[in-house]
Wavefront OBJ file of the C-alpha trace (Angstrom):
o trace
v 55.449 -163.220 -49.862
v 52.624 -166.208 -49.666
v 54.430 -168.915 -48.541
v 52.771 -167.739 -44.627
v 49.172 -167.463 -45.891
v 49.178 -170.864 -48.128
v 50.455 -172.810 -45.380
v 47.785 -171.280 -42.752
v 44.973 -172.080 -46.333
v 46.597 -175.406 -45.333
v 46.070 -175.202 -41.647
v 43.305 -174.138 -41.181
v 40.219 -175.426 -39.973
v 37.335 -173.412 -39.507
v 35.596 -171.794 -42.102
v 35.741 -167.661 -40.136
v 39.018 -168.770 -39.894
v 39.919 -169.651 -43.218
v 37.510 -166.639 -44.644
v 39.748 -164.328 -42.799
v 43.224 -165.465 -44.329
v 41.240 -164.357 -48.223
v 41.214 -161.168 -48.140
v 45.341 -160.627 -47.245
v 45.719 -163.262 -49.944
v 44.116 -161.733 -52.665
v 46.045 -158.047 -51.996
v 49.436 -159.646 -51.606
v 48.029 -161.162 -55.465
v 47.912 -157.664 -56.353
v 50.800 -156.440 -54.774
v 52.524 -158.545 -57.121
v 50.883 -158.354 -60.147
v 51.891 -154.421 -60.261
v 55.313 -155.338 -58.764
v 56.901 -158.454 -60.419
v 58.132 -158.238 -63.297
v 57.743 -162.278 -63.982
v 53.438 -162.766 -62.730
v 53.246 -159.971 -64.674
v 53.073 -161.118 -67.795
v 49.803 -163.154 -67.715
v 50.790 -166.713 -68.259
v 52.203 -166.573 -64.831
v 50.443 -165.136 -63.334
v 47.663 -167.490 -63.942
v 49.600 -170.111 -63.267
v 49.632 -168.274 -59.619
v 45.446 -168.597 -59.925
v 45.600 -171.824 -61.054
v 47.837 -172.820 -58.115
v 45.871 -170.665 -54.988
v 42.555 -171.499 -57.091
v 43.756 -175.895 -56.749
v 44.207 -174.714 -52.661
v 41.246 -173.314 -52.026
v 39.280 -175.844 -53.572
v 41.339 -178.549 -51.240
v 40.432 -176.383 -48.262
v 36.675 -176.682 -49.575
v 37.341 -180.325 -50.230
v 38.288 -181.157 -46.475
v 35.748 -179.230 -44.998
v 32.720 -181.017 -46.773
v 34.306 -184.745 -46.032
v 34.230 -188.518 -47.767
v 31.622 -189.173 -46.726
v 29.099 -186.551 -47.118
v 26.298 -188.945 -47.495
v 26.760 -191.081 -44.206
v 24.894 -187.963 -42.659
v 22.309 -185.442 -44.610
v 22.155 -182.705 -42.238
v 25.576 -181.495 -41.124
v 26.669 -182.996 -44.897
v 24.296 -180.398 -46.203
v 25.636 -177.596 -43.457
v 29.788 -179.202 -44.356
v 28.449 -178.260 -48.440
v 26.628 -175.261 -47.421
v 30.308 -173.044 -46.105
v 32.563 -175.000 -49.099
v 30.918 -172.680 -50.885
v 30.757 -169.767 -49.052
v 34.884 -170.788 -48.779
v 34.955 -170.621 -53.069
v 32.265 -168.391 -53.185
v 35.304 -165.941 -50.718
v 37.400 -166.113 -52.638
v 36.299 -166.037 -56.328
v 34.484 -161.770 -54.610
v 38.164 -161.220 -53.087
v 39.332 -161.239 -56.563
v 36.800 -160.173 -58.364
v 36.689 -156.508 -55.726
v 39.994 -156.015 -56.131
v 40.124 -156.677 -59.644
v 37.472 -154.231 -60.040
v 38.891 -151.530 -57.754
v 41.902 -151.005 -59.232
v 42.942 -147.904 -60.043
v 46.005 -149.047 -62.175
v 45.646 -149.700 -65.404
v 47.929 -152.069 -65.700
v 46.291 -153.599 -62.282
v 42.657 -152.987 -64.381
v 44.024 -155.386 -66.958
v 44.395 -158.658 -63.467
v 42.978 -161.202 -66.144
v 40.623 -163.341 -64.459
v 40.823 -167.760 -63.709
l 1 2 3 4 5 6 7 8 9 10 11 12 13 14 15 16 17 18 19 20 21 22 23 24 25 26 27 28 29 30 31 32 33 34 35 36 37 38 39 40 41 42 43 44 45 46 47 48 49 50 51 52 53 54 55 56 57 58 59 60 61 62 63 64 65 66 67 68 69 70 71 72 73 74 75 76 77 78 79 80 81 82 83 84 85 86 87 88 89 90 91 92 93 94 95 96 97 98 99 100 101 102 103 104 105 106 107 108 109 110 111
């Protein structure tokens, strides 16, 4: 189940820990796509992806913070980390999609 990983995703405090969580989540997404009747429907799988993407963006937003203009150097570093988080999720997802050998798995919808 994804729940423990999604909880970790919302509780992560550093980018390194966050990046280590992404690959297992994407692997679970692949397993869900392959073995679930409900989530094998593209509209249902896209809903799951949208929810996960929202969590990723929320995590990135937490790393950036609210007052980004008060310290520009720190804001720049935080923005780089936030972009790295989003890129890691997208990269892992696209890698898994590309490496899939199962015919049905190759049909995993894009975001």
